[in-house]
C-alpha positions as CSV (number, residue, x, y, z in Angstrom):
1,M,-10.8,12.4,-12.0
2,R,-13.0,12.7,-8.9
3,Q,-15.4,10.5,-10.4
4,Q,-12.6,7.7,-11.2
5,I,-11.6,8.2,-7.6
6,A,-14.6,7.6,-6.2
7,R,-15.3,4.6,-8.4
8,V,-12.2,3.1,-7.2
9,T,-12.2,3.8,-3.6
10,V,-16.0,2.6,-3.2
11,K,-15.2,-0.5,-4.9
12,S,-12.2,-1.1,-2.6
13,K,-14.0,-0.5,0.6
14,Q,-17.3,-2.5,-0.5
15,E,-15.3,-5.5,-1.9
16,I,-12.1,-6.0,-0.1
17,P,-11.9,-6.9,3.7
18,H,-9.2,-4.3,4.9
19,F,-7.4,-5.2,7.9
20,Y,-4.6,-2.9,9.4
21,V,-1.4,-3.2,11.4
22,S,0.8,-0.4,12.5
23,A,4.3,0.0,13.8
24,E,6.8,3.0,15.0
25,I,9.9,2.8,13.1
26,D,13.2,4.5,14.2
27,M,14.5,6.1,11.2
28,S,17.8,7.7,12.6
29,R,20.0,5.0,10.8
30,A,18.1,5.4,7.7
31,M,18.4,9.4,7.6
32,E,22.2,9.2,8.6
33,L,22.7,6.9,5.6
34,R,20.5,9.0,3.1
35,Q,22.6,12.2,4.1
36,Q,25.8,10.1,3.4
37,I,24.8,8.6,0.2
38,N,23.3,12.4,-1.0
39,S,26.8,13.8,-0.3
40,S,28.5,11.0,-2.0
41,L,26.2,11.0,-5.1
42,E,25.7,14.9,-5.4
43,D,28.1,14.9,-8.4
44,A,26.3,12.2,-10.2
45,G,22.8,14.0,-9.6
46,V,21.3,11.4,-7.9
47,R,19.4,12.5,-4.7
48,V,17.9,9.9,-2.4
49,S,14.4,10.8,-0.8
50,V,12.9,9.2,2.6
51,N,10.3,7.7,0.2
52,D,12.9,6.1,-2.1
53,I,14.4,4.4,0.8
54,M,10.9,3.4,1.9
55,I,10.4,1.9,-1.4
56,K,13.6,-0.1,-1.4
57,A,12.7,-1.4,2.0
58,C,9.3,-2.5,0.8
59,V,10.7,-4.1,-2.5
60,D,13.2,-6.3,-0.4
61,A,10.3,-7.1,2.2
62,L,8.2,-8.1,-0.7
63,K,10.5,-10.6,-2.0
64,A,10.2,-12.6,1.6
65,Y,6.4,-11.9,1.9
66,P,5.2,-11.9,-1.9
67,R,1.5,-12.3,-0.9
68,F,1.4,-8.5,-0.3
69,N,2.6,-8.1,-4.0
70,A,-0.4,-10.5,-5.2
71,M,-3.9,-9.9,-6.3
72,Y,-7.2,-11.6,-5.6
73,D,-10.1,-12.3,-8.0
74,D,-12.8,-14.8,-8.3
75,D,-10.4,-17.4,-9.3
76,G,-8.1,-16.9,-6.2
77,I,-4.9,-15.5,-5.4
78,H,-2.6,-14.5,-8.1
79,M,1.2,-14.0,-7.6
80,N,2.5,-11.3,-9.6
81,E,6.0,-11.9,-11.1
82,S,7.1,-8.0,-11.0
83,I,7.4,-5.9,-8.1
84,N,5.7,-2.6,-9.4
85,V,5.7,0.1,-6.6
86,G,2.9,2.6,-6.9
87,I,3.3,6.0,-5.5
88,A,0.5,8.0,-4.3
89,I,1.1,11.6,-5.9
90,A,-1.4,14.4,-5.0
91,E,-2.2,16.9,-8.1
92,E,-4.6,19.8,-8.0
93,E,-7.2,17.7,-9.7
94,G,-7.0,14.7,-7.3
95,L,-4.8,11.7,-6.6
96,I,-2.8,9.4,-9.1
97,V,-1.1,6.3,-8.1
98,P,1.6,5.7,-10.9
99,A,4.0,2.8,-10.6
100,I,8.0,2.5,-10.9
101,L,7.9,-0.8,-12.9
102,D,10.2,-3.8,-12.2
103,C,11.7,-2.7,-8.8
104,G,12.7,-6.1,-7.8
105,G,16.4,-5.8,-9.4
106,K,16.7,-2.2,-8.9
107,T,19.5,-0.6,-6.5
108,L,18.4,2.3,-4.2
109,A,20.1,4.8,-6.6
110,E,18.2,3.3,-9.6
111,I,15.1,3.6,-7.7
112,A,15.9,7.4,-6.9
113,R,16.2,7.9,-10.5
114,A,13.2,6.2,-11.6
115,S,11.1,7.9,-8.8
116,S,12.4,11.3,-9.8
117,D,11.5,10.7,-13.4
118,L,8.0,9.2,-12.6
119,I,7.1,12.3,-10.6
120,E,8.5,14.7,-13.0
121,R,6.5,12.9,-16.0
122,S,3.4,12.8,-13.8
123,K,3.5,16.5,-13.8
124,G,4.0,16.9,-17.5
125,G,1.4,14.5,-18.3
126,T,3.7,11.8,-20.2
127,L,3.3,8.8,-18.0
128,H,2.9,5.4,-20.0
129,P,-0.4,3.4,-19.5
130,Q,1.3,0.5,-17.9
131,E,2.6,3.1,-15.2
132,Y,-1.0,4.0,-14.5
133,T,-2.5,0.6,-14.2
134,G,0.6,-1.9,-13.5
135,G,1.0,-1.5,-9.9
136,T,1.2,-4.3,-7.7
137,F,1.9,-2.4,-4.3
138,T,1.6,1.1,-3.2
139,I,3.3,3.4,-0.8
140,S,1.2,6.5,0.3
141,N,3.2,9.1,1.9
142,L,1.9,12.0,3.8
143,G,5.1,13.1,5.8
144,M,5.7,16.3,4.0
145,F,2.1,17.5,5.3
146,D,3.6,17.0,8.8
147,V,0.7,14.1,9.3
148,S,1.7,11.8,12.2
149,S,-0.1,8.7,11.1
150,F,-3.2,7.7,8.8
151,T,-4.7,4.5,7.1
152,A,-4.8,4.3,3.3
153,I,-7.5,2.5,1.1
154,I,-6.0,-0.3,-1.0
155,H,-5.8,0.4,-4.8
156,P,-7.7,-2.4,-6.6
157,P,-6.6,-5.0,-7.7
158,Q,-3.6,-4.8,-5.5
159,S,-3.6,-6.5,-2.1
160,A,-2.0,-3.9,0.2
161,V,-0.9,-0.2,0.7
162,L,1.7,1.1,3.0
163,A,0.6,4.5,4.8
164,V,3.7,6.5,6.2
165,G,3.8,9.9,8.2
166,S,6.4,12.1,9.3
167,V,9.7,11.6,10.5
168,V,9.8,13.3,13.9
169,E,12.2,13.7,16.7
170,R,10.8,11.9,19.7
171,P,12.2,10.7,23.1
172,V,12.5,6.8,23.2
173,V,13.9,4.2,25.6
174,R,17.1,2.7,24.1
175,D,19.4,0.4,26.4
176,G,17.5,1.6,29.4
177,E,18.2,5.3,28.5
178,I,16.0,7.9,27.3
179,V,17.5,9.5,24.0
180,V,15.9,11.4,21.2
181,S,15.3,9.5,18.0
182,R,13.9,10.2,14.5
183,V,10.7,8.2,14.4
184,M,8.2,7.5,11.7
185,S,4.7,5.9,12.0
186,A,3.7,3.1,9.2
187,T,0.3,1.5,8.8
188,L,-0.3,-1.3,6.6
189,S,-3.7,-1.8,4.9
190,A,-3.9,-5.3,3.6
191,D,-6.7,-7.6,2.1
192,H,-7.7,-10.5,4.3
193,R,-8.8,-12.4,1.6
194,V,-4.9,-12.9,0.7
195,S,-3.2,-12.8,3.9
196,D,-4.0,-12.4,7.7
197,G,-3.0,-10.5,10.5
198,A,-0.1,-12.4,11.8
199,E,1.6,-12.4,8.1
200,G,1.0,-8.6,8.0
201,A,2.8,-8.1,11.3
202,R,5.8,-10.2,10.0
203,F,5.9,-8.1,6.9
204,L,5.6,-4.9,8.5
205,V,8.2,-5.8,11.1
206,E,10.6,-7.0,8.2
207,I,10.1,-3.3,6.8
208,K,11.0,-1.7,10.2
209,R,14.1,-4.4,10.5
210,L,15.4,-3.1,7.0
211,L,14.8,0.7,7.8
212,E,16.4,0.3,11.1
213,E,19.4,-1.5,9.8
214,P,19.6,0.5,6.5
215,L,23.0,-0.8,5.2
216,L,20.9,-4.1,4.3
217,L,19.3,-2.1,1.7
218,L,22.8,-1.7,0.1
219,V,23.6,-5.4,-0.1
């Protein structure tokens, strides 16, 4: 597995001209919504994680900015019809990035179920080949390790990956007053052959908007 990781990461850094865009996201409303959803759907056995909310926000943003769901090869840019979101999962042997397939039409609850199933089957070694190779965009979340921020390496042939850190309480200025909010840092790594910094900024700001107005994720 380490040899495969070495091949993929070296290929990515040698062949893909990465650029990076970062933003701080106020997750206060998203965390409140998550608590409400989990209380309402507890009897149905559905539990929404922070990562599930991130996936839903990225899916909706990718619909508006499809270049970050594309791939580049010698023939140029190819737009993917499906949105298959890869989840970086750390295992004892190394990192795997299986994908939740066809996220475009999934609700937040459906994404939560699919994510839980994917993680469970990755532990049992029962993932399907398409789940290993079919990702079109990746989210790498190190928040559970108390990491504030980091940059991730693009997983070829994808053109972008979003790295997210912990949701932490932090003083922020809101309406001229200092208040305590739950804030998360997010960094987009993108392929400069497919998009540029301005488009990357707009894409990341759209993710930020959706997470700071999370009711939009339920529409």
